[in-house]
C-alpha positions in Angstrom: -5.5 -8.3 3.5 -5.0 -4.6 4.1 -7.2 -2.5 2.0 -5.5 -0.1 -0.7 -7.5 2.8 -1.7 -6.7 5.7 -4.2 -6.3 9.2 -3.0 -9.6 10.1 -4.6 -11.4 7.2 -2.6 -9.9 8.4 0.7 -11.3 11.8 0.1 -14.6 10.2 -0.5 -14.4 8.3 2.7 -13.4 11.3 4.6 -16.5 13.2 3.3 -18.9 10.4 3.9 -17.5 9.9 7.4 -18.0 13.7 8.3 -21.6 13.4 7.0 -22.2 10.2 9.2 -20.7 12.1 12.2 -17.7 10.1 12.4 -14.6 12.1 13.4 -11.7 10.4 11.6 -9.2 13.0 12.8 -9.8 12.1 16.5 -9.5 8.5 15.7 -6.3 9.1 14.1 -5.1 11.2 17.0 -5.8 8.4 19.4 -4.2 6.0 17.2 -1.1 8.2 17.3 -1.2 8.6 20.9 -1.7 4.9 21.5 1.4 4.0 19.4 3.5 6.5 21.3 2.2 5.1 24.6 3.2 1.6 23.6 6.9 2.6 22.9 7.8 5.6 25.2 7.2 6.4 28.9 5.8 9.5 30.5 9.4 10.7 31.2 10.2 10.9 27.5 9.9 14.2 25.7 7.8 14.0 22.7 8.3 16.7 19.8 5.2 17.2 17.7 6.0 18.8 14.4 2.8 20.6 13.2 2.1 21.5 9.6 -0.5 24.2 8.4 -3.1 21.7 7.1 -5.2 18.7 8.4 -1.9 16.6 8.9 -1.0 19.2 11.4 -4.5 18.9 13.0 -3.8 15.0 13.5 -0.7 15.9 15.3 -2.1 18.6 17.4 -5.0 16.4 18.7 -2.5 13.6 19.2 -0.5 16.1 21.4 -3.6 16.8 23.4 -4.2 13.1 23.9 -0.6 12.5 25.0 -0.9 15.6 27.3 -4.0 14.1 28.9 -2.0 11.0 29.5 0.8 13.0 31.4 3.4 12.9 28.5 5.9 15.9 28.2 5.0 17.3 24.8 6.5 20.1 23.0 4.8 21.6 19.8 7.1 22.8 16.9 4.9 25.0 14.8 7.2 26.7 12.2 4.5 28.2 10.1 1.1 29.5 11.3 -1.7 26.8 11.2 -4.4 27.4 8.5 -6.9 24.5 8.3 -10.1 25.0 10.6 -9.6 21.5 12.3 -6.1 22.3 13.1 -6.9 25.8 14.4 -9.6 24.3 16.6 -7.1 21.7 18.0 -4.5 24.6 18.6 -7.1 26.5 20.6 -7.4 23.6 22.9 -3.6 23.2 23.1 -3.2 26.8 24.1 -6.1 26.5 26.7 -4.2 23.4 28.1 -0.8 25.3 28.1 1.1 23.1 26.0 4.5 24.3 25.3 5.1 25.5 21.8 8.0 26.7 19.7 8.5 28.1 16.2 12.2 27.3 15.8 14.3 24.1 16.9 16.8 26.5 18.3 14.4 27.1 21.2 14.7 23.4 22.2 16.1 23.1 25.7 16.0 19.3 26.0 16.6 16.6 23.3 13.4 14.8 22.4 13.0 11.0 22.7 10.7 11.0 19.7 9.5 13.3 16.8 6.0 12.9 15.5 6.1 14.1 12.0 2.7 16.1 11.2 4.1 18.6 8.7 2.6 17.3 5.3 0.3 14.3 4.6 -0.8 12.3 1.4 -2.4 15.4 -0.1 1.0 17.2 -0.9 1.4 17.4 -4.7 4.0 20.2 -5.2 7.7 20.9 -4.6 8.2 22.2 -1.1 9.7 25.7 -0.6 13.3 26.1 0.4 12.2 27.1 3.9 10.1 23.9 4.4 13.0 22.0 2.9 15.3 23.5 5.4 12.9 22.7 8.4 12.6 19.0 7.2 16.4 19.0 7.1 16.8 20.4 10.6 14.3 17.8 11.9 16.4 15.0 10.2 19.5 16.4 11.6 18.3 15.8 15.2 18.9 12.1 14.6 15.8 11.2 16.7 13.4 8.4 16.1 10.7 9.7 14.0 7.0 8.5 13.7 5.4 10.0 10.4 1.7 10.5 10.3 0.1 9.1 7.1 3.5 9.6 5.1 6.8 10.9 5.7 6.6 14.7 5.1 7.7 15.5 1.4 7.0 12.0 0.1 4.1 11.3 -2.3 2.9 8.0 -0.8 1.3 6.9 -4.1 4.1 7.8 -6.6 7.2 7.7 -4.4 8.1 11.3 -5.7 10.2 13.3 -3.3 9.2 17.1 -3.1 12.6 18.5 -2.5 13.2 17.1 1.0 11.6 14.1 3.0 11.5 13.3 6.7 13.6 10.2 7.4 11.1 8.1 9.6 11.6 5.3 11.9 7.9 4.2 11.5 4.9 5.5 9.6 1.5 5.2 11.0 -0.7 5.5 7.9 -4.5 5.7 8.1 -7.6 3.9 6.4 -5.4 2.1 3.8 -2.0 1.0 3.0 0.1 3.3 0.6 2.1 1.6 -2.3 5.1 3.9 -2.2 5.7 3.2 1.5 6.9 -0.3 0.4 8.9 0.5 -2.7 12.4 2.1 -3.5 13.0 5.3 -1.8 9.7 5.2 0.1 10.6 2.0 1.9 13.8 3.5 3.2 12.1 6.7 4.1 9.1 5.4 5.8 10.8 2.8 8.1 8.2 0.3 9.5 4.9 1.0 8.1 1.8 0.4 10.3 -1.8 0.7 8.9 -4.6 1.5 11.0 -8.1 1.4 9.3 -9.6 3.6 12.1 -12.5 1.0 12.5 -14.0 2.4 9.3 -17.6 0.9 9.1 -18.1 -1.6 6.3 -20.7 0.8 4.5 -18.2 3.6 4.2 -15.6 1.3 2.4 -15.1 1.6 -1.3 
């Protein structure tokens, strides 16, 4: 059976993994890239939607993995990145000359896939009107979407919608399953749910 950890337990896992020298963000990024590689070819354009926090960091490192595999990647960064891990990844993205835009009006080609890395499971507040508009614009592209951990705007534990939510085709969630991805609105918004435990060592599991 798949594990089901609370948000508090997940944060404890992340802290212990960091202390043990295990980079869960890199593992998540490779998992995302592997998922894309399984379903899309190098001729497909992958739009990576990047948030300001660690969910954006996952997305940026995934973009670097895909770029290394010769995929056509476009970074959509509507707001400045803030978390240190995401900023570090963004530095590498710029060094590797990954194309980035801050408005979807700058798209010159229709993407084959959107990777949603705007907001993760730590979101616990209503989104601003600006973020809600960005999410709606992404949904309006009517493009298959892979959400990272949870569709942005959806509380993966309570099922609460924080103003607007990404409508995902599939959700790749990490370390443990999340209950709201299988119930009511969450089930419809998450699409197919895939759980990757990121090969978490047994001694770090609650």
